[in-house]
C-alpha positions as CSV (number, residue, x, y, z in Angstrom):
1,M,-27.8,-37.9,-34.3
2,K,-30.7,-36.6,-36.2
3,L,-31.1,-40.0,-37.9
4,L,-31.2,-41.7,-34.5
5,L,-33.8,-39.4,-33.1
6,S,-35.9,-39.7,-36.2
7,S,-35.7,-43.5,-36.0
8,L,-36.7,-43.5,-32.3
9,G,-39.5,-41.1,-33.0
10,L,-40.9,-43.3,-35.8
11,I,-40.7,-46.3,-33.5
12,G,-42.6,-44.4,-30.8
13,L,-45.2,-43.4,-33.3
14,L,-45.6,-47.0,-34.5
15,A,-45.9,-48.1,-30.9
16,T,-48.9,-45.8,-30.5
17,V,-50.7,-47.1,-33.6
18,L,-49.9,-50.8,-33.9
19,P,-51.1,-51.9,-30.4
20,S,-54.7,-50.8,-31.2
21,I,-54.7,-52.9,-34.3
22,L,-53.3,-55.9,-32.4
23,V,-55.9,-55.6,-29.6
24,F,-58.7,-55.4,-32.2
25,S,-57.4,-58.6,-33.9
26,G,-57.0,-60.3,-30.5
27,S,-53.2,-60.7,-30.7
28,I,-52.4,-58.9,-27.4
29,E,-54.3,-58.2,-24.2
30,P,-55.6,-54.7,-23.3
31,G,-53.1,-54.4,-20.4
32,T,-50.2,-54.9,-22.8
33,H,-51.8,-52.4,-25.2
34,K,-51.8,-49.7,-22.5
35,T,-48.2,-50.3,-21.6
36,V,-46.9,-50.3,-25.1
37,M,-48.9,-47.2,-26.0
38,A,-47.6,-45.4,-22.9
39,V,-44.0,-46.2,-23.8
40,G,-44.6,-45.2,-27.4
41,M,-46.2,-41.9,-26.3
42,V,-43.3,-41.0,-24.1
43,L,-40.7,-42.0,-26.7
44,W,-42.5,-39.9,-29.4
45,F,-42.9,-36.8,-27.1
46,V,-39.3,-37.0,-26.0
47,T,-37.7,-37.3,-29.5
48,A,-40.1,-35.3,-31.7
49,P,-39.0,-31.8,-30.7
50,F,-35.4,-32.5,-31.7
51,F,-36.1,-33.4,-35.3
52,M,-39.1,-31.3,-35.9
53,K,-37.4,-28.0,-35.2
54,R,-38.3,-25.2,-37.6
55,K,-35.5,-24.1,-39.9
56,D,-34.9,-20.4,-40.0
57,S,-35.6,-18.9,-43.5
58,P,-32.8,-16.7,-44.9
């Protein structure tokens, strides 16, 4: 389960960085950029708390 959440979190993080580069290079339109970034942001914020929990020290 942790591997799945980590993978989804990484995909969400990439979906917030890559669209900016693609818009700058002219590969995608700004409207698509906004949509992909919004989906990536939601995906990151939903999955990140599950795999970034602090481990209790003994």
